[in-house]
ROFILUM-794055 format. One record per atom (N, C-alpha, C): residue number from 1; residue in three letters; atom name; x, y, z. Coordinates in Angstrom, 3 decimals. Example, Ala and Ser with C-alpha at 12.3 -4.5 7.8 and 13.67 -1.06 7.14 Angstrom:
% ROFILUM-794055
<site 1,ALA,N,<13.190,-5.690,7.800>>
<site 1,ALA,CA,<12.300,-4.500,7.800>>
<site 1,ALA,C,<13.200,-3.300,7.800>>
<site 2,SER,N,<12.850,-2.250,7.080>>
<site 2,SER,CA,<13.670,-1.060,7.140>>
<site 2,SER,C,<12.900,0.030,7.870>>
END
This chain:
% ROFILUM-794055
<site 1,UNK,N,<1.005,-0.947,-0.339>>
<site 1,UNK,CA,<-0.018,-0.239,0.028>>
<site 1,UNK,C,<1.136,1.291,0.167>>
<site 2,UNK,N,<1.667,1.415,0.532>>
<site 2,UNK,CA,<2.738,2.397,0.977>>
<site 2,UNK,C,<3.777,2.585,-0.876>>
<site 3,UNK,N,<3.767,1.779,-1.160>>
<site 3,UNK,CA,<4.512,1.811,-2.894>>
<site 3,UNK,C,<3.550,2.466,-3.628>>
<site 4,UNK,N,<2.358,1.893,-3.412>>
<site 4,UNK,CA,<1.229,2.491,-4.574>>
<site 4,UNK,C,<1.096,3.708,-3.913>>
<site 5,UNK,N,<1.379,4.165,-2.913>>
<site 5,UNK,CA,<0.683,5.514,-2.592>>
<site 5,UNK,C,<2.228,6.208,-2.844>>
<site 6,UNK,N,<3.254,6.028,-2.664>>
<site 6,UNK,CA,<4.351,6.497,-2.833>>
<site 6,UNK,C,<4.196,6.844,-4.500>>
<site 7,UNK,N,<4.452,5.820,-5.226>>
<site 7,UNK,CA,<4.118,5.857,-6.689>>
<site 7,UNK,C,<3.559,6.973,-7.365>>
<site 8,UNK,N,<2.111,7.145,-6.833>>
<site 8,UNK,CA,<1.316,7.897,-7.194>>
<site 8,UNK,C,<1.547,9.191,-6.804>>
<site 9,UNK,N,<2.323,9.465,-5.690>>
<site 9,UNK,CA,<2.628,10.749,-5.715>>
<site 9,UNK,C,<4.189,11.608,-6.328>>
<site 10,UNK,N,<5.097,10.196,-6.758>>
<site 10,UNK,CA,<5.668,10.357,-7.744>>
<site 10,UNK,C,<5.219,11.095,-9.209>>
<site 11,UNK,N,<4.266,10.279,-9.879>>
<site 11,UNK,CA,<3.730,10.311,-10.598>>
<site 11,UNK,C,<2.823,11.871,-10.736>>
<site 12,UNK,N,<2.412,12.576,-9.711>>
<site 12,UNK,CA,<1.941,13.692,-9.713>>
<site 12,UNK,C,<2.656,14.795,-9.715>>
<site 13,UNK,N,<3.666,14.194,-8.730>>
<site 13,UNK,CA,<5.097,15.368,-8.780>>
<site 13,UNK,C,<5.664,15.659,-10.173>>
<site 14,UNK,N,<5.727,14.817,-10.833>>
<site 14,UNK,CA,<6.489,14.999,-11.939>>
<site 14,UNK,C,<5.318,15.495,-13.301>>
<site 15,UNK,N,<3.994,14.956,-12.822>>
<site 15,UNK,CA,<2.769,15.951,-14.127>>
<site 15,UNK,C,<3.314,16.898,-13.715>>
<site 16,UNK,N,<3.416,17.697,-12.200>>
<site 16,UNK,CA,<2.622,19.319,-11.841>>
<site 16,UNK,C,<4.243,20.031,-12.785>>
<site 17,UNK,N,<5.247,19.037,-12.145>>
<site 17,UNK,CA,<6.210,19.744,-13.039>>
<site 17,UNK,C,<6.634,20.103,-14.515>>
<site 18,UNK,N,<6.217,18.919,-14.904>>
<site 18,UNK,CA,<5.886,18.776,-16.719>>
<site 18,UNK,C,<5.053,19.796,-16.972>>
<site 19,UNK,N,<3.770,19.945,-16.489>>
<site 19,UNK,CA,<2.864,20.594,-16.697>>
<site 19,UNK,C,<3.046,22.126,-16.514>>
<site 20,UNK,N,<3.641,22.464,-15.607>>
<site 20,UNK,CA,<4.536,24.003,-15.122>>
<site 20,UNK,C,<5.281,24.450,-15.955>>
<site 21,UNK,N,<6.365,23.645,-16.590>>
<site 21,UNK,CA,<7.325,23.958,-17.295>>
<site 21,UNK,C,<7.068,24.319,-18.801>>
<site 22,UNK,N,<6.183,23.341,-19.025>>
<site 22,UNK,CA,<5.394,23.351,-20.517>>
<site 22,UNK,C,<4.487,24.560,-20.998>>
<site 23,UNK,N,<3.894,24.944,-19.784>>
<site 23,UNK,CA,<3.033,25.840,-19.693>>
<site 23,UNK,C,<3.852,27.441,-19.456>>
<site 24,UNK,N,<5.124,27.272,-18.940>>
<site 24,UNK,CA,<6.091,28.476,-18.806>>
<site 24,UNK,C,<6.786,28.744,-20.107>>
<site 25,UNK,N,<6.913,28.112,-20.906>>
<site 25,UNK,CA,<8.008,28.270,-22.511>>
<site 25,UNK,C,<7.017,27.902,-23.729>>
<site 26,UNK,N,<5.796,27.460,-23.377>>
<site 26,UNK,CA,<4.874,27.179,-24.558>>
<site 26,UNK,C,<4.965,28.719,-25.200>>
<site 27,UNK,N,<4.207,29.806,-24.205>>
<site 27,UNK,CA,<3.933,30.854,-25.069>>
<site 27,UNK,C,<5.268,31.819,-25.152>>
<site 28,UNK,N,<6.543,31.573,-24.964>>
<site 28,UNK,CA,<7.518,32.367,-24.964>>
<site 28,UNK,C,<7.846,32.622,-26.298>>
<site 29,UNK,N,<7.945,33.970,-26.752>>
<site 29,UNK,CA,<8.252,34.590,-28.063>>
<site 29,UNK,C,<9.724,34.870,-27.793>>
<site 30,UNK,N,<10.427,34.360,-28.953>>
<site 30,UNK,CA,<11.847,35.004,-28.633>>
<site 30,UNK,C,<12.181,36.345,-29.838>>
<site 31,UNK,N,<11.286,37.190,-29.500>>
<site 31,UNK,CA,<11.228,38.591,-30.079>>
<site 31,UNK,C,<12.250,38.728,-30.596>>
<site 32,UNK,N,<13.374,38.677,-30.162>>
<site 32,UNK,CA,<15.197,39.060,-30.705>>
<site 32,UNK,C,<15.383,38.216,-31.932>>
<site 33,UNK,N,<15.165,37.038,-31.825>>
<site 33,UNK,CA,<14.920,36.164,-33.136>>
<site 33,UNK,C,<14.240,36.399,-34.195>>
<site 34,UNK,N,<12.688,36.698,-33.890>>
<site 34,UNK,CA,<11.944,37.182,-34.945>>
<site 34,UNK,C,<12.558,38.700,-35.218>>
<site 35,UNK,N,<12.440,39.410,-34.574>>
<site 35,UNK,CA,<13.492,40.980,-35.569>>
<site 35,UNK,C,<14.132,40.548,-36.280>>
<site 36,UNK,N,<15.088,39.835,-35.557>>
<site 36,UNK,CA,<16.653,39.321,-36.623>>
<site 36,UNK,C,<15.728,38.937,-37.809>>
<site 37,UNK,N,<15.846,37.775,-37.921>>
<site 37,UNK,CA,<14.953,37.360,-38.970>>
<site 37,UNK,C,<14.233,38.019,-39.858>>
<site 38,UNK,N,<13.111,38.797,-39.356>>
<site 38,UNK,CA,<12.246,39.842,-40.285>>
<site 38,UNK,C,<12.382,40.914,-40.122>>
<site 39,UNK,N,<12.871,41.631,-39.616>>
<site 39,UNK,CA,<13.011,43.186,-39.391>>
<site 39,UNK,C,<14.939,44.003,-39.415>>
<site 40,UNK,N,<15.396,42.904,-39.410>>
<site 40,UNK,CA,<16.853,43.577,-38.556>>
<site 40,UNK,C,<17.864,43.741,-40.157>>
<site 41,UNK,N,<17.408,43.247,-41.444>>
<site 41,UNK,CA,<18.057,43.366,-42.756>>
<site 41,UNK,C,<17.976,45.043,-43.087>>
<site 42,UNK,N,<16.750,45.737,-42.499>>
<site 42,UNK,CA,<16.470,46.790,-42.825>>
<site 42,UNK,C,<16.642,47.750,-42.165>>
<site 43,UNK,N,<16.100,47.790,-40.627>>
<site 43,UNK,CA,<15.564,48.150,-39.078>>
<site 43,UNK,C,<17.083,48.336,-38.488>>
<site 44,UNK,N,<18.063,47.558,-39.042>>
<site 44,UNK,CA,<19.046,47.395,-37.879>>
<site 44,UNK,C,<19.115,46.404,-37.008>>
<site 45,UNK,N,<20.355,46.370,-36.646>>
<site 45,UNK,CA,<20.476,45.431,-34.988>>
<site 45,UNK,C,<20.323,47.136,-33.943>>
<site 46,UNK,N,<20.738,47.834,-34.208>>
<site 46,UNK,CA,<20.437,48.982,-33.370>>
<site 46,UNK,C,<19.202,49.529,-33.553>>
<site 47,UNK,N,<18.197,49.267,-34.341>>
<site 47,UNK,CA,<16.786,50.740,-34.572>>
<site 47,UNK,C,<16.977,51.509,-35.277>>
<site 48,UNK,N,<18.510,52.096,-35.879>>
<site 48,UNK,CA,<18.633,53.154,-36.614>>
<site 48,UNK,C,<18.129,52.948,-38.095>>
<site 49,UNK,N,<18.370,51.948,-38.389>>
<site 49,UNK,CA,<18.135,51.304,-39.982>>
<site 49,UNK,C,<19.619,51.194,-40.503>>
<site 50,UNK,N,<19.668,50.348,-41.623>>
<site 50,UNK,CA,<20.544,50.346,-42.225>>
<site 50,UNK,C,<20.979,50.760,-43.418>>
<site 51,UNK,N,<21.871,50.868,-44.512>>
<site 51,UNK,CA,<22.043,51.557,-45.638>>
<site 51,UNK,C,<20.921,51.740,-46.559>>
<site 52,UNK,N,<21.142,50.256,-46.863>>
<site 52,UNK,CA,<19.250,49.866,-47.289>>
<site 52,UNK,C,<17.815,50.062,-46.845>>
<site 53,UNK,N,<17.983,50.183,-45.969>>
<site 53,UNK,CA,<16.634,50.709,-44.831>>
<site 53,UNK,C,<16.268,52.079,-45.314>>
<site 54,UNK,N,<17.565,52.895,-44.613>>
<site 54,UNK,CA,<17.570,54.388,-44.904>>
<site 54,UNK,C,<16.885,54.961,-46.377>>
<site 55,UNK,N,<17.310,53.650,-47.129>>
<site 55,UNK,CA,<17.008,54.194,-48.533>>
<site 55,UNK,C,<15.719,54.329,-48.833>>
<site 56,UNK,N,<15.284,53.142,-48.047>>
<site 56,UNK,CA,<13.989,53.012,-47.979>>
<site 56,UNK,C,<12.839,53.695,-47.317>>
<site 57,UNK,N,<13.495,54.979,-46.448>>
<site 57,UNK,CA,<12.921,55.452,-46.049>>
<site 57,UNK,C,<11.996,54.757,-44.389>>
<site 58,UNK,N,<12.857,53.950,-44.103>>
<site 58,UNK,CA,<12.831,53.483,-42.568>>
<site 58,UNK,C,<12.901,54.051,-41.428>>
<site 59,UNK,N,<11.970,54.293,-40.575>>
<site 59,UNK,CA,<11.973,55.009,-39.160>>
<site 59,UNK,C,<13.151,54.604,-38.483>>
<site 60,UNK,N,<13.710,55.959,-37.651>>
<site 60,UNK,CA,<14.763,55.658,-36.818>>
<site 60,UNK,C,<13.953,54.821,-35.639>>
<site 61,UNK,N,<14.165,53.712,-34.595>>
<site 61,UNK,CA,<13.430,53.493,-33.541>>
<site 61,UNK,C,<14.069,54.251,-32.273>>
<site 62,UNK,N,<15.101,54.580,-32.806>>
<site 62,UNK,CA,<15.918,55.516,-31.272>>
<site 62,UNK,C,<15.358,56.601,-31.250>>
<site 63,UNK,N,<14.611,57.420,-32.157>>
<site 63,UNK,CA,<14.343,58.252,-32.018>>
<site 63,UNK,C,<12.978,58.840,-31.105>>
<site 64,UNK,N,<13.231,59.402,-29.907>>
<site 64,UNK,CA,<12.297,59.497,-28.925>>
<site 64,UNK,C,<10.821,60.228,-29.670>>
<site 65,UNK,N,<11.542,61.097,-30.666>>
<site 65,UNK,CA,<9.547,61.811,-31.095>>
<site 65,UNK,C,<8.863,60.662,-31.892>>
<site 66,UNK,N,<9.740,60.070,-32.483>>
<site 66,UNK,CA,<9.016,58.937,-33.105>>
<site 66,UNK,C,<8.220,57.690,-32.502>>
<site 67,UNK,N,<9.083,57.660,-31.427>>
<site 67,UNK,CA,<8.497,56.691,-30.355>>
<site 67,UNK,C,<7.155,57.019,-29.711>>
<site 68,UNK,N,<7.155,58.355,-29.442>>
<site 68,UNK,CA,<6.123,59.006,-28.999>>
<site 68,UNK,C,<4.999,59.212,-29.796>>
<site 69,UNK,N,<5.259,59.621,-31.049>>
<site 69,UNK,CA,<4.107,59.593,-32.073>>
<site 69,UNK,C,<3.694,58.630,-32.615>>
<site 70,UNK,N,<4.289,57.599,-32.668>>
<site 70,UNK,CA,<4.037,56.059,-32.859>>
<site 70,UNK,C,<3.198,54.792,-32.258>>
<site 71,UNK,N,<1.851,54.698,-32.321>>
<site 71,UNK,CA,<1.016,53.838,-30.933>>
<site 71,UNK,C,<1.551,52.384,-31.560>>
<site 72,UNK,N,<1.302,51.741,-30.521>>
<site 72,UNK,CA,<1.566,50.291,-30.699>>
<site 72,UNK,C,<0.613,49.679,-31.552>>
<site 73,UNK,N,<-0.258,50.136,-31.520>>
<site 73,UNK,CA,<-1.607,49.380,-32.797>>
<site 73,UNK,C,<-1.580,50.380,-34.015>>
<site 74,UNK,N,<-0.850,51.027,-33.862>>
<site 74,UNK,CA,<-0.397,52.027,-35.276>>
<site 74,UNK,C,<1.139,50.829,-35.772>>
<site 75,UNK,N,<2.132,50.369,-35.410>>
<site 75,UNK,CA,<3.101,49.593,-35.532>>
<site 75,UNK,C,<2.248,48.135,-35.844>>
<site 76,UNK,N,<1.650,47.795,-34.965>>
<site 76,UNK,CA,<1.111,46.218,-35.143>>
<site 76,UNK,C,<-0.096,45.858,-36.663>>
<site 77,UNK,N,<-0.277,47.198,-37.207>>
<site 77,UNK,CA,<-1.080,47.320,-38.066>>
<site 77,UNK,C,<0.073,47.575,-39.669>>
<site 78,UNK,N,<0.493,48.158,-38.880>>
<site 78,UNK,CA,<1.978,48.261,-40.354>>
<site 78,UNK,C,<2.818,47.021,-40.502>>
<site 79,UNK,N,<3.234,46.398,-39.223>>
<site 79,UNK,CA,<4.053,44.927,-39.547>>
<site 79,UNK,C,<3.313,44.104,-40.332>>
<site 80,UNK,N,<1.676,43.901,-40.005>>
<site 80,UNK,CA,<0.815,43.067,-40.385>>
<site 80,UNK,C,<0.570,43.272,-42.088>>
<site 81,UNK,N,<0.592,44.706,-42.344>>
<site 81,UNK,CA,<-0.240,45.327,-43.786>>
<site 81,UNK,C,<0.912,45.940,-44.680>>
<site 82,UNK,N,<1.616,45.741,-43.934>>
<site 82,UNK,CA,<3.151,46.988,-44.660>>
<site 82,UNK,C,<2.825,48.133,-44.783>>
<site 83,UNK,N,<3.387,48.439,-44.993>>
<site 83,UNK,CA,<3.183,50.097,-45.241>>
<site 83,UNK,C,<4.389,50.820,-46.571>>
<site 84,UNK,N,<4.063,51.237,-47.765>>
<site 84,UNK,CA,<4.983,51.723,-48.953>>
<site 84,UNK,C,<5.558,50.552,-49.154>>
<site 85,UNK,N,<7.178,50.595,-49.047>>
<site 85,UNK,CA,<8.114,49.164,-49.439>>
<site 85,UNK,C,<8.178,48.283,-48.831>>
<site 86,UNK,N,<7.623,48.619,-47.641>>
<site 86,UNK,CA,<7.466,47.514,-46.688>>
<site 86,UNK,C,<6.900,46.502,-46.847>>
<site 87,UNK,N,<7.313,45.089,-47.103>>
<site 87,UNK,CA,<5.948,43.973,-47.092>>
<site 87,UNK,C,<5.252,43.658,-46.091>>
<site 88,UNK,N,<4.068,43.110,-46.162>>
<site 88,UNK,CA,<3.172,42.786,-45.038>>
<site 88,UNK,C,<4.368,41.224,-44.584>>
<site 89,UNK,N,<3.875,41.249,-43.382>>
<site 89,UNK,CA,<4.461,40.152,-42.492>>
<site 89,UNK,C,<3.008,39.515,-41.756>>
<site 90,UNK,N,<1.947,39.911,-41.903>>
<site 90,UNK,CA,<0.694,39.496,-41.132>>
<site 90,UNK,C,<0.645,37.714,-41.382>>
<site 91,UNK,N,<1.176,37.238,-42.936>>
<site 91,UNK,CA,<1.120,35.989,-43.152>>
<site 91,UNK,C,<2.291,34.655,-42.532>>
<site 92,UNK,N,<3.138,35.747,-42.367>>
<site 92,UNK,CA,<4.532,35.298,-41.852>>
<site 92,UNK,C,<4.271,35.025,-40.361>>
<site 93,UNK,N,<3.790,36.177,-39.947>>
<site 93,UNK,CA,<4.101,35.949,-38.027>>
<site 93,UNK,C,<2.796,35.937,-37.244>>
<site 94,UNK,N,<2.688,35.521,-36.240>>
<site 94,UNK,CA,<1.452,35.771,-35.500>>
<site 94,UNK,C,<1.533,36.681,-34.680>>
<site 95,UNK,N,<0.373,37.087,-34.211>>
<site 95,UNK,CA,<-0.152,38.186,-33.612>>
<site 95,UNK,C,<0.631,38.314,-32.522>>
<site 96,UNK,N,<0.956,36.987,-32.009>>
<site 96,UNK,CA,<1.899,37.207,-30.626>>
<site 96,UNK,C,<3.143,37.681,-30.923>>
<site 97,UNK,N,<3.724,37.471,-32.219>>
<site 97,UNK,CA,<5.092,37.449,-32.582>>
<site 97,UNK,C,<5.076,39.002,-32.606>>
<site 98,UNK,N,<4.206,39.262,-33.685>>
<site 98,UNK,CA,<3.850,40.942,-34.000>>
<site 98,UNK,C,<4.257,41.857,-32.875>>
<site 99,UNK,N,<3.135,41.298,-31.529>>
<site 99,UNK,CA,<3.105,42.250,-30.647>>
<site 99,UNK,C,<4.425,41.985,-29.881>>
<site 100,UNK,N,<5.194,40.729,-29.948>>
<site 100,UNK,CA,<6.721,40.930,-29.357>>
<site 100,UNK,C,<7.354,41.698,-29.515>>
<site 101,UNK,N,<7.717,42.039,-31.491>>
<site 101,UNK,CA,<8.131,42.670,-31.951>>
<site 101,UNK,C,<8.086,44.453,-31.433>>
<site 102,UNK,N,<6.545,44.604,-31.690>>
<site 102,UNK,CA,<6.454,45.884,-30.910>>
<site 102,UNK,C,<6.894,45.956,-29.671>>
<site 103,UNK,N,<7.058,45.660,-28.845>>
<site 103,UNK,CA,<7.410,45.334,-27.421>>
<site 103,UNK,C,<8.963,45.905,-27.570>>
<site 104,UNK,N,<9.908,44.975,-28.561>>
<site 104,UNK,CA,<10.922,44.671,-28.567>>
<site 104,UNK,C,<11.606,46.077,-29.150>>
<site 105,UNK,N,<10.816,46.612,-29.969>>
<site 105,UNK,CA,<11.264,47.908,-31.106>>
<site 105,UNK,C,<10.827,49.155,-29.641>>
<site 106,UNK,N,<10.143,48.876,-28.764>>
<site 106,UNK,CA,<10.241,50.131,-27.636>>
<site 106,UNK,C,<11.318,50.394,-26.995>>
<site 107,UNK,N,<11.918,49.278,-26.988>>
<site 107,UNK,CA,<13.661,48.942,-25.972>>
<site 107,UNK,C,<14.500,49.737,-26.709>>
<site 108,UNK,N,<14.350,50.422,-28.683>>
<site 108,UNK,CA,<15.118,51.311,-29.012>>
<site 108,UNK,C,<15.142,52.658,-28.194>>
<site 109,UNK,N,<14.087,52.802,-27.814>>
<site 109,UNK,CA,<13.586,54.431,-27.742>>
<site 109,UNK,C,<14.592,54.633,-26.414>>
<site 110,UNK,N,<15.111,56.146,-26.496>>
<site 110,UNK,CA,<15.878,56.434,-25.405>>
<site 110,UNK,C,<15.339,56.321,-24.284>>
<site 111,UNK,N,<16.288,56.341,-22.961>>
<site 111,UNK,CA,<15.960,55.918,-22.020>>
<site 111,UNK,C,<14.892,56.614,-20.913>>
<site 112,UNK,N,<14.668,57.881,-21.228>>
<site 112,UNK,CA,<13.683,58.688,-20.696>>
<site 112,UNK,C,<12.089,58.253,-21.331>>
<site 113,UNK,N,<12.079,57.816,-22.433>>
<site 113,UNK,CA,<10.516,57.669,-23.019>>
<site 113,UNK,C,<10.485,56.220,-22.831>>
<site 114,UNK,N,<11.218,55.437,-22.425>>
<site 114,UNK,CA,<11.065,53.914,-22.845>>
<site 114,UNK,C,<9.269,54.053,-22.033>>
<site 115,UNK,N,<8.815,52.766,-22.544>>
<site 115,UNK,CA,<7.481,52.639,-22.135>>
<site 115,UNK,C,<7.290,51.367,-21.369>>
END
């Protein structure tokens, strides 16, 4: 009887640990990887825009005025549907990935303007 109870407790323990670990990491998006793979070519690693990106008219994500003037909703719409020469990403990225990229873009804001 004790062995059966002990076995049940051990199984329950492993079930709880596995459940919590899978829930913790299942929803986590590697926003840096998404940005690197889909945005960095034009927007640059530093958010200021690459030579190619500047030629296409990308915004400077480190500009506090741009950060203040652009809402998260606007960025989500632009990333999803594209704008001018920027191709739409809504078919490649999930809404959660797009929202994660928007949060990452906010980290380029000057220290006093961070959201």
